[in-house]
C-alpha positions in Angstrom: 196.0 204.6 193.7 198.8 204.9 196.3 196.2 204.7 199.1 194.6 201.6 197.6 198.0 199.9 197.3 198.7 200.6 201.0 195.3 199.2 202.1 195.8 196.0 200.1 196.9 192.9 202.1 200.0 191.3 200.8 200.0 187.5 200.5 202.7 187.2 203.2 200.4 189.2 205.6 197.5 186.8 204.8 199.7 183.8 205.7 200.8 185.5 209.0 197.2 186.3 209.8 196.2 182.7 209.3 199.2 181.6 211.5 198.2 184.0 214.2 194.6 182.8 214.2 195.8 179.2 214.5 198.2 180.2 217.3 195.4 181.7 219.3 193.0 178.8 218.6 195.6 176.2 219.7 196.4 178.1 222.9 192.6 178.3 223.7 192.2 174.6 223.1 195.3 173.8 225.3 194.0 176.0 228.1 190.6 174.3 228.2 191.7 170.6 227.8 194.0 168.1 229.4 194.8 166.3 226.2 195.6 162.6 225.5 197.3 159.8 227.4 200.6 161.2 226.4 200.1 164.1 228.7 199.5 161.7 231.6 202.6 159.7 230.7 204.7 162.8 230.5 203.6 163.7 234.0 204.4 160.2 235.3 207.8 160.2 233.6 208.5 163.7 235.0 207.7 162.7 238.6 209.7 159.5 238.2 212.8 161.3 237.0 212.4 163.9 239.7 212.3 161.2 242.5 214.6 158.5 241.2 216.7 160.1 238.4 217.0 159.6 234.6 218.9 156.3 234.7 216.3 154.7 237.0 213.5 155.8 234.7 215.2 154.3 231.6 215.9 151.1 233.4 212.5 150.6 235.1 210.1 152.2 232.6 210.6 150.5 229.2 207.9 152.7 227.7 210.0 155.8 228.4 211.5 156.1 225.0 212.4 159.8 225.1 215.7 161.7 225.0 217.4 163.1 228.1 216.4 166.6 227.2 212.7 165.7 226.9 213.0 163.8 230.1 214.4 166.9 231.8 211.6 169.0 230.3 209.0 166.6 231.7 210.7 166.6 235.2 211.0 170.4 235.2 207.3 170.8 234.4 206.4 168.3 237.2 208.3 170.5 239.7 206.9 173.8 238.4 203.3 172.5 238.0 202.9 171.6 241.6 200.5 168.8 240.9 198.0 170.9 238.9 197.2 168.7 235.9 195.6 171.5 233.8 198.6 173.8 234.2 201.0 170.9 233.4 199.0 170.0 230.3 198.9 173.5 229.0 202.6 174.3 229.5 203.6 171.0 227.9 201.8 172.0 224.7 203.1 175.6 224.5 206.5 174.8 222.8 204.7 172.8 220.1 202.2 175.5 219.4 205.0 178.1 219.1 206.9 175.8 216.9 204.0 175.6 214.5 204.0 179.4 214.2 207.8 179.5 213.7 207.5 176.9 211.0 205.2 179.2 209.0 207.9 181.9 209.2 210.5 179.5 207.9 208.3 178.5 205.1 207.7 182.1 204.2 211.4 182.6 204.0 211.7 179.5 201.8 209.1 180.9 199.5 211.2 184.1 199.1 214.2 182.0 198.2 212.6 179.3 196.0 209.2 180.5 195.0 207.5 177.6 196.8 205.0 176.7 198.2 202.1 178.7 196.7 200.3 181.1 199.0 197.1 179.1 199.2 199.0 176.0 200.4 200.9 178.1 203.0 197.5 179.4 204.4 196.3 175.8 204.5 199.5 174.8 206.4 199.0 177.6 208.9 195.4 176.6 209.5 196.0 172.8 209.2 193.3 170.8 211.1 196.0 168.1 211.7 198.2 170.7 213.3 195.3 172.1 215.3 194.5 168.7 216.8 198.1 167.6 217.4 199.5 170.8 218.8 196.4 172.1 220.5 195.0 168.9 222.0 197.3 165.9 221.8 200.2 166.9 224.0 203.7 165.8 222.8 206.9 167.3 221.4 206.5 166.3 217.7 205.8 169.8 216.4 209.1 170.9 217.9 210.8 168.0 216.1 209.2 169.0 212.8 210.4 172.6 213.2 214.0 171.5 213.8 214.0 169.3 210.8 212.5 172.1 208.7 215.2 174.4 209.8 217.9 171.8 208.9 216.4 171.5 205.4 216.2 175.3 205.1 219.9 175.6 205.9 220.5 173.4 202.8 218.7 176.0 200.7 220.8 178.7 202.4 224.0 176.6 201.8 225.0 176.6 205.5 226.2 173.0 206.4 227.3 173.9 209.9 223.9 175.4 210.9 222.2 172.4 209.1 224.1 170.0 211.4 223.3 172.0 214.5 219.6 172.0 213.6 219.6 168.3 213.0 221.4 167.7 216.2 218.8 169.7 218.1 216.1 167.6 216.4 217.8 164.5 217.8 217.4 166.1 221.3 213.6 166.0 220.7 213.3 162.4 219.4 215.7 159.8 218.0 213.8 159.4 214.7 215.9 162.1 212.9 218.7 159.5 212.8 216.7 157.9 209.9 217.2 161.0 207.7 220.8 161.6 208.5 221.8 159.9 205.2 219.7 162.4 203.2 221.6 165.4 204.6 225.0 163.6 204.5 224.5 162.7 200.8 223.2 166.2 200.0 226.4 167.9 201.5 228.8 165.3 200.0 229.0 166.8 196.5 228.7 170.3 197.8 231.9 170.0 200.0 230.1 170.7 203.2 229.9 167.1 204.6 232.6 167.6 207.3 231.1 170.7 208.7 227.6 169.2 208.7 228.7 165.9 210.2 230.9 167.4 212.9 228.1 169.8 214.1 225.4 167.1 214.1 227.6 164.7 216.0 228.7 167.1 218.6 225.2 168.5 219.3 223.6 165.0 219.3 226.2 163.3 221.5 226.3 166.3 223.9 222.5 166.0 224.5 222.5 162.2 224.7 225.5 162.1 227.0 223.5 161.7 230.3 221.7 158.6 228.9 224.8 157.2 227.2 226.8 157.4 230.4 224.2 156.5 233.0 222.1 154.0 231.2 223.4 153.1 227.8 221.8 149.7 227.5 218.4 150.9 228.6 218.6 154.0 226.4 219.3 151.8 223.4 216.5 149.4 224.2 213.9 152.0 224.9 214.7 154.8 222.4 217.1 153.7 219.7 215.5 150.2 219.2 211.9 151.4 219.4 209.8 149.7 216.7 206.5 151.4 217.1 203.1 150.1 218.2 202.1 147.0 216.3 198.6 146.6 214.9 197.2 150.1 214.6 198.5 151.3 211.2 198.9 150.2 207.6 199.8 146.7 206.8 200.2 145.7 210.5 196.6 146.7 211.0 195.6 144.7 207.9 197.5 141.6 209.1 195.7 141.9 212.5 192.4 142.3 210.7 193.0 139.2 208.7 192.4 137.1 211.8 195.7 135.2 211.8 196.5 134.3 215.4 200.2 135.2 215.2 199.5 138.8 214.4 196.7 139.5 216.9 198.7 141.0 219.8 198.7 144.8 219.9 201.6 146.7 221.5 205.3 147.0 221.4 206.6 144.5 224.0 206.6 140.7 224.3 205.5 140.3 220.7 205.0 137.0 218.8 208.1 135.9 216.8 206.3 136.5 213.5 205.5 140.1 214.6 209.1 140.6 215.6 210.3 139.4 212.2 207.7 141.7 210.5 208.9 144.7 212.5 212.5 144.0 211.6 211.6 143.6 207.9 209.8 146.9 208.1 212.9 148.6 209.5 215.1 147.1 206.9 212.8 148.3 204.1 212.6 151.8 205.4 216.3 152.2 206.1 217.2 150.6 202.7 214.8 152.9 200.9 216.2 155.9 202.7 219.8 155.1 201.8 218.9 154.5 198.2 216.9 157.8 198.0 219.6 159.8 199.7 222.3 158.6 197.2 220.0 158.7 194.1 218.9 162.3 194.8 222.1 163.7 196.4 222.3 166.5 193.8 218.6 167.3 193.8 216.1 169.2 196.0 216.4 168.0 199.6 212.7 168.7 200.3 211.5 166.3 197.6 213.9 163.7 198.9 212.7 164.1 202.5 209.1 163.9 201.3 209.9 160.6 199.6 211.6 159.2 202.7 208.7 160.1 204.9 206.3 158.6 202.4 208.3 155.3 202.6 208.3 155.5 206.4 204.6 156.0 206.7 203.8 153.4 204.0 206.0 150.6 205.4 206.0 151.3 209.2 204.2 148.8 211.3 203.1 151.5 213.8 202.4 155.2 213.3 201.1 157.4 216.1 198.6 160.2 215.2 201.0 163.0 216.2 203.6 161.7 213.7 201.6 163.4 210.9 203.3 166.7 211.6 206.7 165.2 210.8 206.2 165.1 207.0 203.9 168.1 206.6 206.4 170.8 205.7 208.4 168.6 203.3 205.3 167.3 201.6 204.1 170.9 201.3 207.4 171.9 199.6 207.4 168.8 197.3 203.8 169.0 196.1 201.1 171.5 197.4 198.3 169.4 195.9 199.4 166.2 197.5 199.9 168.1 200.8 196.2 169.2 200.6 195.1 165.6 199.8 197.1 164.0 202.6 196.3 166.7 205.1 192.6 166.1 204.4 192.9 162.4 204.7 195.0 162.7 207.9 192.4 165.1 209.4 189.6 162.6 208.9 191.6 159.9 210.7 192.8 162.1 213.5 189.3 163.4 214.2 188.0 159.8 214.4 190.9 158.9 216.7 190.6 161.8 219.1 186.8 161.8 219.1 186.8 158.1 220.0 189.3 158.2 222.8 187.7 161.4 224.2 184.2 160.0 224.3 182.8 162.5 221.7 182.6 166.2 221.6 183.5 168.4 223.4 187.0 167.0 223.9 188.6 167.4 227.3 190.7 164.3 228.0 191.4 161.3 225.7 192.7 158.0 227.1 193.7 155.7 224.3 192.9 152.0 225.0 193.2 148.9 222.8 189.5 148.4 222.9 189.1 151.7 220.9 191.0 150.4 217.9 188.0 148.6 216.5 186.3 152.0 216.2 189.1 154.3 214.9 191.3 151.7 213.4 189.6 151.4 210.0 189.8 155.2 209.6 193.6 155.0 209.7 193.5 153.3 206.3 192.3 156.6 204.8 195.6 158.5 205.1 197.6 155.3 204.6 196.0 154.7 201.2 196.6 158.4 200.4 200.3 158.1 201.3 200.6 154.9 199.3 199.1 156.7 196.3 201.6 159.6 196.8 204.5 157.2 197.0 203.3 155.6 193.7 203.1 159.0 192.2 206.6 159.8 193.4 208.4 156.8 191.9 208.6 157.8 188.2 209.7 161.3 189.3 212.6 160.4 191.6 215.3 160.2 188.9 214.2 163.4 187.2 216.0 166.6 187.7 214.0 169.1 189.9 212.6 172.1 188.2 213.3 174.2 191.3 213.0 178.0 190.9 216.1 180.0 191.3 217.2 180.8 194.8 216.9 184.5 194.1 213.2 184.2 193.1 211.3 187.3 194.0 208.7 187.1 196.8 206.4 189.3 194.8 206.0 186.9 191.9 203.0 186.5 189.7 201.3 184.0 192.1 201.5 186.7 194.9 200.0 189.2 192.5 197.1 186.9 191.6 196.4 186.3 195.2 196.6 190.0 196.1 194.0 190.7 193.4 191.5 188.5 195.2 191.8 190.3 198.5 189.5 193.3 199.0 191.3 196.7 199.2 189.6 197.4 202.5 190.9 194.2 204.2 192.3 194.7 207.7 196.1 194.4 208.1 197.5 191.2 209.4 198.3 190.9 213.1 202.0 190.2 213.6 
């Protein structure tokens, strides 16, 4: 009996094995492909920063909407890569691939503390086809952003406001979109007497990282990064308006838009920001993961432009809020992402994908699949927002009944997980 117990794979080992398999798969994909247009743009930005400096790049390349740290990363890779596109493309994707693996470790810790999410959902998260395509092929920093936001939420569970603020500040060094969810964390720490520690840490880390841009090119940094409104006409209701045939909504892009499109983008921002503030205050004493899942659902539903790699932003929070909805939206997102990457890459096998506006007619309708799923999730959320969360106690045992049920399904002679 003792030997049988030792040969039995624990649920946590199964999750780690899945995460390791995904890690290897993503590294293999990254080593054999160039990725998407974003990889090419990162290379251009890196060379531009190396030759002319960060301020010049912000001022003369309006599409450069990244933070100073990401700009430094792109420039550093350009120097190290020596012009070898494949090496540059691979190295650019490694941090995101590692971030995915670390996210699984954080979620395992959260499962020990809260009893969520179930093991089957964690395995799905580790092997997510969305993550496989975004981290292994696309080529951007979004998985690192998702990890930092997950760590910030984890620190709420651990009741550590200072570390929560540091993690959120680090997320702001990857992209500026975490500014949207600052009210959620601020409202969470307000009744728990941790707001000052959280806010001071988040402000110091954020401003320290943004200092080069704020000092050297404040106006251009605000225009390119802080005022970025997304890419009109490729997602949700902006895609529907464009498909309607109305002349004022036909232009695709993010610059020199028609006045009606500019008004629509501004309205979209107001709705998203307003919904975030309302949710943050309404649920200030409730589970932060459910609140963040609701905020991201609002963002994806009402945003005028959503890039495919954004789907990793909401994944861990959706997983913690509802495992079933995570499975549904991951499946819907995978359908869309496959259609997108397959179109821009000219079919299988993928090597390099250059996104062009002429491709939208092919992959655009597929974007409605996850958008409708997210809209349905938001509708499902509404009546549950005011209810108190039935969150398991923080001291929940990692060896709960769900683990026992999962362990019973695993053969006694299964190989141990690679860690």
